PyMOL Python script that loads the backbone (N, CA, C, O; Angstrom):
from pymol import cmd

cmd.read_pdbstr("""\
ATOM      1  N   MET A   1      -2.641  36.664 -20.560  1.00  0.00           N
ATOM      2  CA  MET A   1      -3.999  35.631 -20.646  1.00  0.00           C
ATOM      3  C   MET A   1      -3.949  34.431 -21.691  1.00  0.00           C
ATOM      4  O   MET A   1      -4.532  33.359 -21.529  1.00  0.00           O
ATOM      5  N   GLU A   2      -3.206  34.755 -22.730  1.00  0.00           N
ATOM      6  CA  GLU A   2      -3.312  33.675 -23.823  1.00  0.00           C
ATOM      7  C   GLU A   2      -2.823  32.376 -23.362  1.00  0.00           C
ATOM      8  O   GLU A   2      -3.351  31.268 -23.463  1.00  0.00           O
ATOM      9  N   ALA A   3      -1.352  32.838 -22.666  1.00  0.00           N
ATOM     10  CA  ALA A   3      -0.810  31.590 -22.129  1.00  0.00           C
ATOM     11  C   ALA A   3      -1.538  30.692 -21.198  1.00  0.00           C
ATOM     12  O   ALA A   3      -1.415  29.467 -21.202  1.00  0.00           O
ATOM     13  N   ALA A   4      -2.229  31.304 -20.479  1.00  0.00           N
ATOM     14  CA  ALA A   4      -3.252  30.595 -19.335  1.00  0.00           C
ATOM     15  C   ALA A   4      -4.362  29.718 -20.060  1.00  0.00           C
ATOM     16  O   ALA A   4      -4.791  28.606 -19.753  1.00  0.00           O
ATOM     17  N   THR A   5      -4.668  30.489 -21.029  1.00  0.00           N
ATOM     18  CA  THR A   5      -5.801  29.817 -21.885  1.00  0.00           C
ATOM     19  C   THR A   5      -5.306  28.732 -22.838  1.00  0.00           C
ATOM     20  O   THR A   5      -6.083  27.904 -23.314  1.00  0.00           O
ATOM     21  N   ALA A   6      -3.875  28.752 -23.135  1.00  0.00           N
ATOM     22  CA  ALA A   6      -3.266  27.859 -24.291  1.00  0.00           C
ATOM     23  C   ALA A   6      -3.157  26.614 -23.369  1.00  0.00           C
ATOM     24  O   ALA A   6      -3.123  25.467 -23.813  1.00  0.00           O
ATOM     25  N   ALA A   7      -3.104  26.930 -22.054  1.00  0.00           N
ATOM     26  CA  ALA A   7      -2.547  25.726 -20.559  1.00  0.00           C
ATOM     27  C   ALA A   7      -3.703  25.022 -20.504  1.00  0.00           C
ATOM     28  O   ALA A   7      -3.646  23.794 -20.454  1.00  0.00           O
ATOM     29  N   GLU A   8      -4.766  25.604 -20.504  1.00  0.00           N
ATOM     30  CA  GLU A   8      -6.153  24.799 -19.900  1.00  0.00           C
ATOM     31  C   GLU A   8      -6.504  24.142 -21.084  1.00  0.00           C
ATOM     32  O   GLU A   8      -6.979  23.011 -20.982  1.00  0.00           O
ATOM     33  N   LYS A   9      -6.325  24.758 -22.441  1.00  0.00           N
ATOM     34  CA  LYS A   9      -6.458  24.014 -23.597  1.00  0.00           C
ATOM     35  C   LYS A   9      -5.920  22.270 -23.575  1.00  0.00           C
ATOM     36  O   LYS A   9      -6.561  21.239 -23.784  1.00  0.00           O
ATOM     37  N   ARG A  10      -4.289  22.528 -23.183  1.00  0.00           N
ATOM     38  CA  ARG A  10      -3.611  21.254 -23.254  1.00  0.00           C
ATOM     39  C   ARG A  10      -3.811  20.522 -22.078  1.00  0.00           C
ATOM     40  O   ARG A  10      -3.107  19.530 -21.885  1.00  0.00           O
ATOM     41  N   LEU A  11      -4.761  20.894 -21.164  1.00  0.00           N
ATOM     42  CA  LEU A  11      -5.035  19.820 -20.048  1.00  0.00           C
ATOM     43  C   LEU A  11      -6.299  19.314 -20.359  1.00  0.00           C
ATOM     44  O   LEU A  11      -6.745  18.430 -19.627  1.00  0.00           O
ATOM     45  N   ARG A  12      -6.866  19.654 -21.174  1.00  0.00           N
ATOM     46  CA  ARG A  12      -8.485  19.054 -21.371  1.00  0.00           C
ATOM     47  C   ARG A  12      -7.996  17.669 -22.240  1.00  0.00           C
ATOM     48  O   ARG A  12      -7.492  17.567 -23.359  1.00  0.00           O
ATOM     49  N   LEU A  13      -8.375  16.645 -21.216  1.00  0.00           N
ATOM     50  CA  LEU A  13      -8.245  15.343 -21.768  1.00  0.00           C
ATOM     51  C   LEU A  13      -9.403  14.375 -21.836  1.00  0.00           C
ATOM     52  O   LEU A  13      -9.975  13.722 -20.962  1.00  0.00           O
ATOM     53  N   ARG A  14      -9.578  14.484 -23.166  1.00  0.00           N
ATOM     54  CA  ARG A  14     -11.189  13.204 -23.225  1.00  0.00           C
ATOM     55  C   ARG A  14     -11.934  13.335 -22.314  1.00  0.00           C
ATOM     56  O   ARG A  14     -12.165  12.308 -21.675  1.00  0.00           O
ATOM     57  N   GLY A  15     -12.662  14.713 -21.840  1.00  0.00           N
ATOM     58  CA  GLY A  15     -13.630  14.640 -21.187  1.00  0.00           C
ATOM     59  C   GLY A  15     -13.191  14.994 -19.520  1.00  0.00           C
ATOM     60  O   GLY A  15     -13.870  15.206 -18.516  1.00  0.00           O
ATOM     61  N   ALA A  16     -11.684  14.940 -19.784  1.00  0.00           N
ATOM     62  CA  ALA A  16     -11.601  15.374 -17.986  1.00  0.00           C
ATOM     63  C   ALA A  16     -10.854  17.006 -18.477  1.00  0.00           C
ATOM     64  O   ALA A  16     -10.547  17.462 -19.578  1.00  0.00           O
ATOM     65  N   TYR A  17     -10.756  17.583 -16.999  1.00  0.00           N
ATOM     66  CA  TYR A  17      -9.982  18.859 -16.899  1.00  0.00           C
ATOM     67  C   TYR A  17      -9.186  18.645 -16.008  1.00  0.00           C
ATOM     68  O   TYR A  17      -9.422  17.689 -15.270  1.00  0.00           O
ATOM     69  N   ALA A  18      -7.875  19.531 -15.760  1.00  0.00           N
ATOM     70  CA  ALA A  18      -6.992  19.372 -14.904  1.00  0.00           C
ATOM     71  C   ALA A  18      -6.633  20.742 -14.233  1.00  0.00           C
ATOM     72  O   ALA A  18      -6.396  21.662 -15.017  1.00  0.00           O
ATOM     73  N   HIS A  19      -6.574  20.954 -13.154  1.00  0.00           N
ATOM     74  CA  HIS A  19      -6.220  22.249 -12.687  1.00  0.00           C
ATOM     75  C   HIS A  19      -4.977  22.037 -11.815  1.00  0.00           C
ATOM     76  O   HIS A  19      -5.182  21.131 -11.007  1.00  0.00           O
ATOM     77  N   TYR A  20      -3.430  22.719 -11.687  1.00  0.00           N
ATOM     78  CA  TYR A  20      -2.837  22.849 -10.905  1.00  0.00           C
ATOM     79  C   TYR A  20      -2.555  24.432  -9.858  1.00  0.00           C
ATOM     80  O   TYR A  20      -2.087  25.508 -10.230  1.00  0.00           O
ATOM     81  N   ASP A  21      -2.993  24.064  -8.643  1.00  0.00           N
ATOM     82  CA  ASP A  21      -2.660  25.304  -7.840  1.00  0.00           C
ATOM     83  C   ASP A  21      -1.570  25.154  -7.267  1.00  0.00           C
ATOM     84  O   ASP A  21      -1.286  24.452  -6.297  1.00  0.00           O
ATOM     85  N   GLU A  22      -0.707  26.094  -8.125  1.00  0.00           N
ATOM     86  CA  GLU A  22       1.233  26.025  -7.491  1.00  0.00           C
ATOM     87  C   GLU A  22       1.189  26.638  -6.272  1.00  0.00           C
ATOM     88  O   GLU A  22       2.014  26.207  -5.466  1.00  0.00           O
ATOM     89  N   LYS A  23       0.331  27.688  -5.821  1.00  0.00           N
ATOM     90  CA  LYS A  23       0.512  28.242  -4.698  1.00  0.00           C
ATOM     91  C   LYS A  23       0.239  27.196  -3.455  1.00  0.00           C
ATOM     92  O   LYS A  23       1.002  27.185  -2.489  1.00  0.00           O
ATOM     93  N   GLY A  24      -0.734  26.444  -3.529  1.00  0.00           N
ATOM     94  CA  GLY A  24      -1.441  25.710  -2.778  1.00  0.00           C
ATOM     95  C   GLY A  24      -0.956  24.291  -3.118  1.00  0.00           C
ATOM     96  O   GLY A  24      -1.437  23.393  -2.426  1.00  0.00           O
ATOM     97  N   ASP A  25      -0.122  23.967  -4.029  1.00  0.00           N
ATOM     98  CA  ASP A  25       0.928  22.713  -4.291  1.00  0.00           C
ATOM     99  C   ASP A  25      -0.961  21.762  -4.313  1.00  0.00           C
ATOM    100  O   ASP A  25      -1.274  20.997  -3.401  1.00  0.00           O
ATOM    101  N   VAL A  26      -1.488  21.931  -4.974  1.00  0.00           N
ATOM    102  CA  VAL A  26      -2.671  21.265  -4.957  1.00  0.00           C
ATOM    103  C   VAL A  26      -3.313  20.939  -6.825  1.00  0.00           C
ATOM    104  O   VAL A  26      -3.580  21.818  -7.644  1.00  0.00           O
ATOM    105  N   LEU A  27      -3.394  19.647  -7.002  1.00  0.00           N
ATOM    106  CA  LEU A  27      -3.761  19.029  -8.086  1.00  0.00           C
ATOM    107  C   LEU A  27      -5.301  18.863  -8.436  1.00  0.00           C
ATOM    108  O   LEU A  27      -5.743  18.337  -7.415  1.00  0.00           O
ATOM    109  N   TYR A  28      -6.059  18.978  -9.068  1.00  0.00           N
ATOM    110  CA  TYR A  28      -7.506  19.232  -9.257  1.00  0.00           C
ATOM    111  C   TYR A  28      -8.002  18.346 -10.485  1.00  0.00           C
ATOM    112  O   TYR A  28      -8.184  18.952 -11.541  1.00  0.00           O
ATOM    113  N   ILE A  29      -8.213  17.138 -10.460  1.00  0.00           N
ATOM    114  CA  ILE A  29      -8.704  16.619 -11.773  1.00  0.00           C
ATOM    115  C   ILE A  29     -10.222  16.390 -11.740  1.00  0.00           C
ATOM    116  O   ILE A  29     -10.664  15.679 -10.838  1.00  0.00           O
ATOM    117  N   HIS A  30     -11.009  16.892 -12.584  1.00  0.00           N
ATOM    118  CA  HIS A  30     -12.368  16.625 -12.685  1.00  0.00           C
ATOM    119  C   HIS A  30     -12.730  15.763 -13.997  1.00  0.00           C
ATOM    120  O   HIS A  30     -12.202  16.158 -15.036  1.00  0.00           O
ATOM    121  N   MET A  31     -13.436  14.810 -14.064  1.00  0.00           N
ATOM    122  CA  MET A  31     -13.602  13.772 -15.032  1.00  0.00           C
ATOM    123  C   MET A  31     -15.131  13.607 -15.537  1.00  0.00           C
ATOM    124  O   MET A  31     -16.065  13.348 -14.777  1.00  0.00           O
ATOM    125  N   GLY A  32     -15.240  13.786 -16.851  1.00  0.00           N
ATOM    126  CA  GLY A  32     -16.553  13.516 -16.932  1.00  0.00           C
ATOM    127  C   GLY A  32     -17.556  14.756 -17.222  1.00  0.00           C
ATOM    128  O   GLY A  32     -17.101  15.716 -17.844  1.00  0.00           O
ATOM    129  N   ASP A  33     -18.832  14.766 -16.816  1.00  0.00           N
ATOM    130  CA  ASP A  33     -19.805  15.710 -16.737  1.00  0.00           C
ATOM    131  C   ASP A  33     -20.724  15.719 -15.499  1.00  0.00           C
ATOM    132  O   ASP A  33     -21.511  16.624 -15.222  1.00  0.00           O
ATOM    133  N   HIS A  34     -20.516  14.570 -14.781  1.00  0.00           N
ATOM    134  CA  HIS A  34     -21.286  14.573 -13.638  1.00  0.00           C
ATOM    135  C   HIS A  34     -20.829  15.437 -12.225  1.00  0.00           C
ATOM    136  O   HIS A  34     -19.678  15.416 -11.788  1.00  0.00           O
ATOM    137  N   GLU A  35     -21.652  15.992 -11.768  1.00  0.00           N
ATOM    138  CA  GLU A  35     -21.094  16.707 -10.290  1.00  0.00           C
ATOM    139  C   GLU A  35     -21.238  15.753  -9.160  1.00  0.00           C
ATOM    140  O   GLU A  35     -22.112  14.897  -9.016  1.00  0.00           O
ATOM    141  N   ALA A  36     -20.249  16.036  -8.389  1.00  0.00           N
ATOM    142  CA  ALA A  36     -19.580  15.349  -7.074  1.00  0.00           C
ATOM    143  C   ALA A  36     -20.618  15.696  -6.036  1.00  0.00           C
ATOM    144  O   ALA A  36     -21.148  16.736  -5.646  1.00  0.00           O
ATOM    145  N   ARG A  37     -20.713  14.133  -5.679  1.00  0.00           N
ATOM    146  CA  ARG A  37     -21.939  14.556  -4.261  1.00  0.00           C
ATOM    147  C   ARG A  37     -21.491  14.226  -3.270  1.00  0.00           C
ATOM    148  O   ARG A  37     -22.086  14.550  -2.242  1.00  0.00           O
ATOM    149  N   ASP A  38     -20.241  13.439  -3.187  1.00  0.00           N
ATOM    150  CA  ASP A  38     -19.554  13.110  -1.918  1.00  0.00           C
ATOM    151  C   ASP A  38     -18.067  12.866  -2.353  1.00  0.00           C
ATOM    152  O   ASP A  38     -17.681  12.817  -3.521  1.00  0.00           O
ATOM    153  N   SER A  39     -17.185  12.702  -1.077  1.00  0.00           N
ATOM    154  CA  SER A  39     -15.608  12.186  -1.203  1.00  0.00           C
ATOM    155  C   SER A  39     -15.245  11.326  -0.599  1.00  0.00           C
ATOM    156  O   SER A  39     -16.015  10.832   0.225  1.00  0.00           O
ATOM    157  N   MET A  40     -14.019  10.838  -0.755  1.00  0.00           N
ATOM    158  CA  MET A  40     -13.769   9.906   0.142  1.00  0.00           C
ATOM    159  C   MET A  40     -12.031  10.460  -0.169  1.00  0.00           C
ATOM    160  O   MET A  40     -11.568  10.973  -1.187  1.00  0.00           O
ATOM    161  N   GLU A  41     -11.344  10.113   1.155  1.00  0.00           N
ATOM    162  CA  GLU A  41      -9.714   9.892   1.189  1.00  0.00           C
ATOM    163  C   GLU A  41      -9.435   8.695   1.212  1.00  0.00           C
ATOM    164  O   GLU A  41      -9.744   7.957   2.148  1.00  0.00           O
ATOM    165  N   ILE A  42      -8.716   8.277   0.033  1.00  0.00           N
ATOM    166  CA  ILE A  42      -8.067   7.072  -0.120  1.00  0.00           C
ATOM    167  C   ILE A  42      -6.762   6.696   0.561  1.00  0.00           C
ATOM    168  O   ILE A  42      -6.433   5.661   1.140  1.00  0.00           O
ATOM    169  N   GLU A  43      -6.039   7.960   0.302  1.00  0.00           N
ATOM    170  CA  GLU A  43      -4.445   8.082   0.993  1.00  0.00           C
ATOM    171  C   GLU A  43      -4.186   9.442   1.704  1.00  0.00           C
ATOM    172  O   GLU A  43      -4.943  10.371   1.421  1.00  0.00           O
ATOM    173  N   ASP A  44      -3.377   9.603   2.430  1.00  0.00           N
ATOM    174  CA  ASP A  44      -3.355  10.854   2.939  1.00  0.00           C
ATOM    175  C   ASP A  44      -2.955  11.874   1.730  1.00  0.00           C
ATOM    176  O   ASP A  44      -2.028  11.776   0.925  1.00  0.00           O
ATOM    177  N   GLY A  45      -3.966  12.901   1.864  1.00  0.00           N
ATOM    178  CA  GLY A  45      -3.785  13.861   0.966  1.00  0.00           C
ATOM    179  C   GLY A  45      -4.612  13.417  -0.647  1.00  0.00           C
ATOM    180  O   GLY A  45      -4.506  14.176  -1.611  1.00  0.00           O
ATOM    181  N   VAL A  46      -5.218  12.422  -0.709  1.00  0.00           N
ATOM    182  CA  VAL A  46      -5.402  11.920  -1.718  1.00  0.00           C
ATOM    183  C   VAL A  46      -6.754  11.898  -1.785  1.00  0.00           C
ATOM    184  O   VAL A  46      -7.249  10.930  -1.207  1.00  0.00           O
ATOM    185  N   VAL A  47      -7.662  12.787  -2.399  1.00  0.00           N
ATOM    186  CA  VAL A  47      -9.222  12.620  -2.390  1.00  0.00           C
ATOM    187  C   VAL A  47     -10.042  12.246  -3.649  1.00  0.00           C
ATOM    188  O   VAL A  47      -9.911  12.877  -4.698  1.00  0.00           O
ATOM    189  N   VAL A  48     -10.884  11.209  -3.517  1.00  0.00           N
ATOM    190  CA  VAL A  48     -11.685  11.336  -4.820  1.00  0.00           C
ATOM    191  C   VAL A  48     -13.222  11.471  -4.482  1.00  0.00           C
ATOM    192  O   VAL A  48     -13.858  11.012  -3.533  1.00  0.00           O
ATOM    193  N   ASP A  49     -13.618  12.236  -5.547  1.00  0.00           N
ATOM    194  CA  ASP A  49     -14.804  12.976  -5.629  1.00  0.00           C
ATOM    195  C   ASP A  49     -15.617  11.520  -6.224  1.00  0.00           C
ATOM    196  O   ASP A  49     -15.138  10.611  -6.903  1.00  0.00           O
ATOM    197  N   LEU A  50     -17.217  11.711  -5.614  1.00  0.00           N
ATOM    198  CA  LEU A  50     -17.927  10.648  -6.334  1.00  0.00           C
ATOM    199  C   LEU A  50     -19.175  11.410  -6.705  1.00  0.00           C
ATOM    200  O   LEU A  50     -19.520  12.517  -6.291  1.00  0.00           O
ATOM    201  N   ASP A  51     -19.938  10.422  -7.772  1.00  0.00           N
ATOM    202  CA  ASP A  51     -21.272  10.884  -8.234  1.00  0.00           C
ATOM    203  C   ASP A  51     -22.395  10.507  -7.280  1.00  0.00           C
ATOM    204  O   ASP A  51     -22.168   9.891  -6.239  1.00  0.00           O
ATOM    205  N   GLU A  52     -23.371  10.812  -7.583  1.00  0.00           N
ATOM    206  CA  GLU A  52     -24.401  10.045  -6.966  1.00  0.00           C
ATOM    207  C   GLU A  52     -24.826   8.787  -6.777  1.00  0.00           C
ATOM    208  O   GLU A  52     -25.701   8.290  -6.069  1.00  0.00           O
ATOM    209  N   ASP A  53     -23.787   8.227  -7.793  1.00  0.00           N
ATOM    210  CA  ASP A  53     -24.077   6.840  -8.024  1.00  0.00           C
ATOM    211  C   ASP A  53     -22.449   5.818  -7.363  1.00  0.00           C
ATOM    212  O   ASP A  53     -22.194   4.631  -7.567  1.00  0.00           O
ATOM    213  N   LYS A  54     -21.725   6.729  -6.660  1.00  0.00           N
ATOM    214  CA  LYS A  54     -20.609   6.410  -6.100  1.00  0.00           C
ATOM    215  C   LYS A  54     -19.608   6.059  -7.097  1.00  0.00           C
ATOM    216  O   LYS A  54     -18.673   5.308  -6.819  1.00  0.00           O
ATOM    217  N   ASN A  55     -19.787   6.632  -8.372  1.00  0.00           N
ATOM    218  CA  ASN A  55     -18.859   6.494  -9.471  1.00  0.00           C
ATOM    219  C   ASN A  55     -17.904   7.670  -9.503  1.00  0.00           C
ATOM    220  O   ASN A  55     -18.405   8.791  -9.591  1.00  0.00           O
ATOM    221  N   PRO A  56     -16.599   7.548  -9.442  1.00  0.00           N
ATOM    222  CA  PRO A  56     -15.601   8.435  -9.460  1.00  0.00           C
ATOM    223  C   PRO A  56     -15.568   9.447 -10.881  1.00  0.00           C
ATOM    224  O   PRO A  56     -15.352   9.188 -12.065  1.00  0.00           O
ATOM    225  N   VAL A  57     -15.913  10.797 -10.102  1.00  0.00           N
ATOM    226  CA  VAL A  57     -15.740  12.086 -11.252  1.00  0.00           C
ATOM    227  C   VAL A  57     -14.726  13.036 -11.064  1.00  0.00           C
ATOM    228  O   VAL A  57     -14.530  13.826 -11.987  1.00  0.00           O
ATOM    229  N   GLY A  58     -13.884  13.133  -9.815  1.00  0.00           N
ATOM    230  CA  GLY A  58     -12.537  13.572  -9.748  1.00  0.00           C
ATOM    231  C   GLY A  58     -11.632  12.985  -8.682  1.00  0.00           C
ATOM    232  O   GLY A  58     -11.807  12.019  -7.940  1.00  0.00           O
ATOM    233  N   LEU A  59     -10.523  13.910  -8.817  1.00  0.00           N
ATOM    234  CA  LEU A  59      -9.376  13.564  -7.965  1.00  0.00           C
ATOM    235  C   LEU A  59      -8.777  14.847  -7.552  1.00  0.00           C
ATOM    236  O   LEU A  59      -8.796  15.836  -8.286  1.00  0.00           O
ATOM    237  N   THR A  60      -8.084  14.827  -6.026  1.00  0.00           N
ATOM    238  CA  THR A  60      -7.282  15.804  -5.715  1.00  0.00           C
ATOM    239  C   THR A  60      -6.344  15.029  -5.184  1.00  0.00           C
ATOM    240  O   THR A  60      -6.399  13.896  -4.707  1.00  0.00           O
ATOM    241  N   ILE A  61      -5.082  16.126  -5.393  1.00  0.00           N
ATOM    242  CA  ILE A  61      -3.942  15.304  -4.717  1.00  0.00           C
ATOM    243  C   ILE A  61      -3.398  16.709  -4.099  1.00  0.00           C
ATOM    244  O   ILE A  61      -3.130  17.689  -4.793  1.00  0.00           O
ATOM    245  N   ILE A  62      -3.287  16.652  -2.772  1.00  0.00           N
ATOM    246  CA  ILE A  62      -2.337  17.813  -1.904  1.00  0.00           C
ATOM    247  C   ILE A  62      -1.244  17.206  -1.574  1.00  0.00           C
ATOM    248  O   ILE A  62      -0.899  16.076  -1.228  1.00  0.00           O
ATOM    249  N   ASN A  63      -0.526  18.773  -1.862  1.00  0.00           N
ATOM    250  CA  ASN A  63       1.141  18.417  -1.464  1.00  0.00           C
ATOM    251  C   ASN A  63       1.696  17.510  -2.338  1.00  0.00           C
ATOM    252  O   ASN A  63       2.375  16.508  -2.116  1.00  0.00           O
ATOM    253  N   LEU A  64       1.119  18.251  -3.876  1.00  0.00           N
ATOM    254  CA  LEU A  64       1.644  17.150  -5.058  1.00  0.00           C
ATOM    255  C   LEU A  64       3.342  16.894  -4.744  1.00  0.00           C
ATOM    256  O   LEU A  64       3.926  15.908  -4.292  1.00  0.00           O
ATOM    257  N   ARG A  65       3.846  18.239  -5.194  1.00  0.00           N
ATOM    258  CA  ARG A  65       5.121  18.168  -5.140  1.00  0.00           C
ATOM    259  C   ARG A  65       6.283  17.372  -3.749  1.00  0.00           C
ATOM    260  O   ARG A  65       7.454  17.000  -3.681  1.00  0.00           O
ATOM    261  N   GLN A  66       5.315  17.423  -3.012  1.00  0.00           N
ATOM    262  CA  GLN A  66       6.128  16.538  -1.554  1.00  0.00           C
ATOM    263  C   GLN A  66       5.873  15.294  -2.235  1.00  0.00           C
ATOM    264  O   GLN A  66       6.812  14.610  -2.642  1.00  0.00           O
ATOM    265  N   LYS A  67       4.857  15.003  -2.364  1.00  0.00           N
ATOM    266  CA  LYS A  67       4.580  13.319  -2.666  1.00  0.00           C
ATOM    267  C   LYS A  67       5.348  12.769  -3.922  1.00  0.00           C
ATOM    268  O   LYS A  67       5.572  11.571  -4.089  1.00  0.00           O
ATOM    269  N   ILE A  68       5.692  13.667  -4.703  1.00  0.00           N
ATOM    270  CA  ILE A  68       6.527  13.433  -6.288  1.00  0.00           C
ATOM    271  C   ILE A  68       8.060  12.973  -5.334  1.00  0.00           C
ATOM    272  O   ILE A  68       8.547  11.843  -5.301  1.00  0.00           O
ATOM    273  N   ARG A  69       8.541  14.096  -4.684  1.00  0.00           N
ATOM    274  CA  ARG A  69       9.972  14.071  -4.162  1.00  0.00           C
ATOM    275  C   ARG A  69      10.126  12.729  -2.951  1.00  0.00           C
ATOM    276  O   ARG A  69      11.213  12.273  -2.593  1.00  0.00           O
ATOM    277  N   THR A  70       8.984  12.328  -2.527  1.00  0.00           N
ATOM    278  CA  THR A  70       9.013  11.432  -1.961  1.00  0.00           C
ATOM    279  C   THR A  70       8.659   9.722  -2.156  1.00  0.00           C
ATOM    280  O   THR A  70       8.770   8.794  -1.355  1.00  0.00           O
ATOM    281  N   ALA A  71       8.239   9.757  -3.425  1.00  0.00           N
ATOM    282  CA  ALA A  71       7.352   8.347  -3.715  1.00  0.00           C
ATOM    283  C   ALA A  71       8.677   7.786  -4.118  1.00  0.00           C
ATOM    284  O   ALA A  71       9.686   8.403  -4.457  1.00  0.00           O
ATOM    285  N   LYS A  72       8.454   6.317  -4.002  1.00  0.00           N
ATOM    286  CA  LYS A  72       9.380   5.427  -4.585  1.00  0.00           C
ATOM    287  C   LYS A  72       9.137   5.290  -6.135  1.00  0.00           C
ATOM    288  O   LYS A  72       8.004   5.268  -6.616  1.00  0.00           O
ATOM    289  N   PRO A  73      10.341   5.195  -6.911  1.00  0.00           N
ATOM    290  CA  PRO A  73       9.906   4.853  -8.317  1.00  0.00           C
ATOM    291  C   PRO A  73       9.284   3.515  -8.750  1.00  0.00           C
ATOM    292  O   PRO A  73       9.619   2.498  -8.142  1.00  0.00           O
ATOM    293  N   GLN A  74       8.539   3.459  -9.603  1.00  0.00           N
ATOM    294  CA  GLN A  74       7.924   2.095 -10.176  1.00  0.00           C
ATOM    295  C   GLN A  74       8.935   1.248 -10.677  1.00  0.00           C
ATOM    296  O   GLN A  74      10.010   1.782 -10.948  1.00  0.00           O
ATOM    297  N   PRO A  75       8.789  -0.132 -10.878  1.00  0.00           N
ATOM    298  CA  PRO A  75      10.056  -0.912 -11.676  1.00  0.00           C
ATOM    299  C   PRO A  75       9.250  -1.053 -12.987  1.00  0.00           C
ATOM    300  O   PRO A  75       9.757  -1.597 -13.968  1.00  0.00           O
TER     301      PRO A  75
END
""", "prot")
cmd.dss("prot")
cmd.show_as("cartoon", "prot")
cmd.util.cbc("prot")
cmd.orient("prot")
């Protein structure tokens, strides 16, 4: 249990919180204090959560490991 708590603390970055579901291979990132009111898929398996003013407040990446394996390196 202590390891999980330590990992959560490392994932908190300047108002952002990330959680990776290893079994489902899904990365969730929530930014700031606003609540998501809507969402939009900007790429296959990449969803942006939006607040009431349409500002991004979260990001979900589905099949993260697969996306990393098939991604082209950036120059």
